[in-house]
Residue, then its C-alpha position, 0 to 999 in steps of 0.5 A: m465658546n469659552r477659552h477652555r473649550i477652544g483650548l480643548l478643541i484645539v487639543i483635540l484636533l492636535g491630538l487627532l492630527l497627532i494620532v492620524s500622523a502617527d497611525w500613518i507612520f505606524v502603518g507605513n512601517h508595518l507595511n515595510i515589515h510585511r514587505r520584507d516578510e513577504s519577500r522572504m516567503l516568495l523566495t522560500e516558495s521559490i526554493q521549495d519549488v526548485r527543491v521539488i523539481d530537484t527531487k523529481i530528477q533525482s528520483s529519476f536518477y536513483y531509479l536509473e541507478s536501480l535499473a543499472s544495479l539490476i543490469t549489473s546483476g544480469a537482469e534483462l529489462p525491457l527498457d523501452t517500456i519502463a516509465v519512471s512513473s505511473d503517469r506515463n505522459r508526465l514523467a516518462f523518459k522520451y529515450l531510454s538506452l543502454v550504450d557501451m562506451k563506444g556510444t553503440v546502443i545495447r538495449g532500448d531506444e536509438l538516441p538522437i545524439d552521440p552520447r560520447s559527445l556529452e560532457y560527463f558521459g560515463t561518469g554518472t552525472i546529469a548533463l545538458s545534451p547539445l541537441p540542435e535548436q532544442e533542450a533536453l535533460v540527459l540523466m546518465v548512470p555508468i554500469r560497473p560490473k567490476i571496477a571500470v565502467e563498461a556501459t552507461l544507462i542513459g535517460i532523456y527527458d525531451f523538451e515538452t517533458i521538461i516544461k511539464l516537469f518545471t511548470e507543474t511544480s510551481s505552487a503559486i497562482h498569480n506569478k508568472i513563471y519563467f526559466t533562463y540560463n545563467d546569462g538570462e537568456l529565456f529558455y521558456p516561455e519564448v519572451f518576457p513582457e514587451g518582447n524581451s527574450n533576456l532577463f537582464k535586458y527586461l530588468e533594464q527598463v523597470r525601476f527597482i525599489d530596494t536594489d538594482s539589476t546589477t545585484i541580481k545579475s551578480n547573484f546569477s553568475q554566483l548561482k545564488p537565489s535572490v528576491a527584489e521589488f520593482r516598478y514596471q508601467g505603474t505596478n509594482y512586482f516582486i521577482t525571485s530567481t533560483m537555480v534549479p540544482s544540477t542543471e543550468y536553469f534558473l526559475v524566475q517568478i514575477f509577482p504582482v504586489s497588488e495581489l498580495l491580500v496584506y497590501q490591500s488590507i494595510n492600504t484599507l486600514r489607512w483609510i479606516i484609521i483616517i475615517f475613524s480619527i475624524v469622526l470621533t470627537v472625544v479623545i478617549i473614544a478615538l484613542t480606544a477605537v484606534y487602539l482596538r482596531l490596530r490591535f485587531f489587524s496586527r493580530r490578523y496579520r501575525e496569524r496570516k504570517d504564521r499560517l500557510p501561504e494561500t498558494v499552497p494547497g491546504g487549510d487550518f482547523s481546530y477541534f475538541i478532543s473530549d467532545n467527540y472531536n467536534f470542529i471548532d472552526v475551519s478555514d475556507s482554503f480547508v473547505s475548498l480543498l475537500g470540494y465543498q462550497t461552504k462551511k455549513e455545507l462541510l459541517d453538515s456532511c460530517a455531523s460537525r465531527f472531524d473523525n467522520l472526515i478521516y478515511e476508515l483505515d487511518k482512524d485507529t492510528m490517528f487517534q492513538t497518535r492523538a492520544s499520545q499527545h495527552i501525555g507526550p509532546p503537545a505538537a505532532l506531524l501526522h499523515y493520514r487520509v481524508i474523504t472529499k465531497s466527491k468521495t475521493i481520497l486525499w492525503l494530508a500532512d498534519w502539523s498539530h498542537i494541542t492547547i487548553s481552552a478558556k473552559g479547560q477543554k483540550v483543543v487541537q489546532s492543525i495546519v494541513i497540506d495536500v501531499t497526494a501527489t508526493k505519496s503517489i511518487e512514493e508509492d510507485r518507488r516503493v512497488s518497484e524497489e519491493r519487486f526488485r528486492i523480492i526478485q533479487s533476495q529469493a534466487k532459489s524460488v519463483v516470484f509472480e506479480w498480479n497486475i489487478n488493473e490489467n488482469y495479468f500475471y508475470r512470472s520470474p525468469n527462473w520458473s523453468e529452473v525451479f519447476g522443469y517447465s516454462p509457462k506458456d500462458n500467463s492469463v488470469e483465466h489459465i492461472f485460475k484453471l489450477e491444473r497443476f495443483h493437486q486436486d485435494d489442494r485446489n480449493a485452498v489455492l482458490d481461497l488463497l487467490q480470492q483472498s488476494k483479490k479481495g484486498f487482504d494484506k497478505g497470506s500463505i499456504n502449503v500445497r502440492f504442485r506438479n512440476g515438469n516431470n509430472q511429480y507432485r512436489w510441496v510448495d510454499i505460496s505467500f503473497a502481499s497486496l499492494f495499494d495505491e494512495h486511495g486504498n485500492q488494490t493494484k498489484v499482488l506480489g508473491r512467491m513460491v518456494d519448493i519445500d518438498d523435503q522439509k514437508r515430507q519429513e514433517i508429515l512423516l514425523k506427524q503420521k508417526a506421532l498420530t498412528d498405531p505403531l503395530t498397524s500403522l493406522f491412526h491410533k484411538l485419539a488421532i482417528e477422532d481428530e482426523v474424522n472431526n476435522y474432515l467433516e467440519q472442513y470438507g465432508k459436511n456437504a456430502k454423504h459418508a459411511a462409518c464402519l465399526i469392525d471387530l475381529d470375531h473371537f480374537k481374545l481366544i486366538n490370542d489366548q490359544y496362539g499367543h500374542s505374536a500370532g495376534d499381532a500377526i493377524l492384526i498387521n495383515f488385517a490393517k494391510k488388507i483394509n487399505e487394499l480393499l479400500q485403495s479405490f475409495g477415499f477413507i480414514p482408517g484407525r485402531v480404536g481398541g485391541d481388536e476394534f477398527f473404525i473406518l470412514v468411507k467418504n462419499l458414499y450417497d445411497q444404500k446400495d454403495i454402503r451395502e457393496v463396500a460392507k460386503l467387500l469388507v466382510d468377504g475380503l477380511r474373512s481368511q485363514i491364517n497360519c498360526s504355529g502350524q495350524e490353519v485359523n479361520v478369521s472373520v469380522s463383524i461390522g456395524i455401519v452407520r450413515y453421515p449425516e443421518d445418524g451422526v455429525t461428529y466422530r463420537q455420535l457416529f462411533d456410539v450408533a455404530d457400536k450399537a449396530l455391531y452389537y446387533v451383529k454379535n447377537h445375530g451370529r457374527n461374521g457379517f454387517h448391519i446397517f443401522d436403521p432406527d425404524t427397522d432392521e431389515y438391512l441385516t446380512n449374516t454370512t456364516i463361514s464355510 
């Protein structure tokens, strides 16, 4: 081996040694950077956890304030059955009471303490109760009918509920959760490792890496959050501490550093660099391999830092916009979030298309927003629902950004978090606020609530004031009997109830309702459906408003617009609309008879005795029609000077038709005094049957006109029932 080769080998070895040393130092520095990033991330998570706890406490507090407002306005509330959330075992108050300023319970639960002993009693703040040998959170809201505080609404979370409220909040997986007072004494659980019950005593036994226990103790006294790294029994840990707002508790989380994947990856990286540096004999190859490897891991670390922590329920994915929303990539955490085992299983279930995972009702809104990103800001925050493998529904918060791929295709990159629990709390609050808002804003109407799950109706207390009676049965079976609704309106009411039960968002009708005085009053009924986070209908909220005066005025105006001014019967255009509407909506499954009536020789009466006499005859004629058919359902109209069209409802056989026809012929035959002379008046009637002879007004009129023509050609003063085959049903009665 010549001198140049030895020199080259020495240079290579020195280069390799320099590379190994530089890489070792570089990775160590990189590890320190990530240690700082991870500590900030853990502190941020801890702050987020206590914010969630504070949000739940404040939500309960706001809920008490809404109850206090209702009590102030005079509402009678069953305090012992009201819960803050639909999940009663997790967020319900142990005690909920209204007490006066002397500490006496007015309504609700008997309290285990004297409320006057609380520091902020009557001021509307959160305080710790002095319950012996246990802890509780006491939420107090003052009742101020005027200015001074006259009573206080108190809600108490007992020890068990506080623990659930606090411990279910943390999103961390590997960390240990503790709750302490500001003096370091443990509130939950009972001891730290090695049997210590005080945080500061426990920290005196550990070795801090970048701070000391005095700093943490100082932060406790100043109510400031803190994060530190320490070593205990050969293991490194992160510790974070954050005060829970409005309480004397601190959330303390201890996280083993070994569980952080970034540290495992960096340690692995160290050995990989050493092995590659030793194996590679060519400086260029060694430098290239190390450079590429470092770039790969650096990029991976930056991506991990920018993405969601693994402890947060969520994931990330990307897909094309222009190619049927086909997936480009999905993370393992997103696959697990939807309940699948592998990426292939997820992609096979949705045909590799993102839009197949979205809940049907959210697709339009989702993709309209996506379309707006083409012309607007490329980043957006969306909330929508997706369907999991088990067919359950999850609410996701989606932070997305549109980029352009190397081929010029538009790509959506999304990071999502599961916000189903938050949506559930928001929905419960919205239901309560909507119900109370309706009750307060509709003082002159009644409010009802149909609980679909419990199959029970609630009616507001002012029902008796509006309708003059107090309902005794609120069961769904009783409601669906519809006994107090007008017979002609019951089908419409039943349709509305069925619509609400089938999940329609809203609806309304005007119907007649019998009040306590047995008088039918027009009411407006409207409803709105409420749904849970899975899209399932839970309740129907509605109201009934007395609109009788307004409705009767509308009917009167409509009658004037639709009736003949002389006879008060429907005029020619109105009778056609009324008959067609009835046959299409109500009468198409029954049988009816249509009568076309003509006054015999009416023109001669007009010519001989004048139009005044003719008008008197027509008025009397219309009056008699109403009297003769008052026991039948019928629609009468004047279609010409002396011609009238009448639809008589629900005549099912020939015998009934003949009886009605004879009733009309005999009843309308009369003598009328005109200018001192008695004038004989008779009628001719052509009769047709529905649906045999026609199914519309025009068809029935044309056939009835043929039957009427037959009567006129056979002596008048009678009726004829049209039959296309025979004319045997002819009755011709002459005037005696």
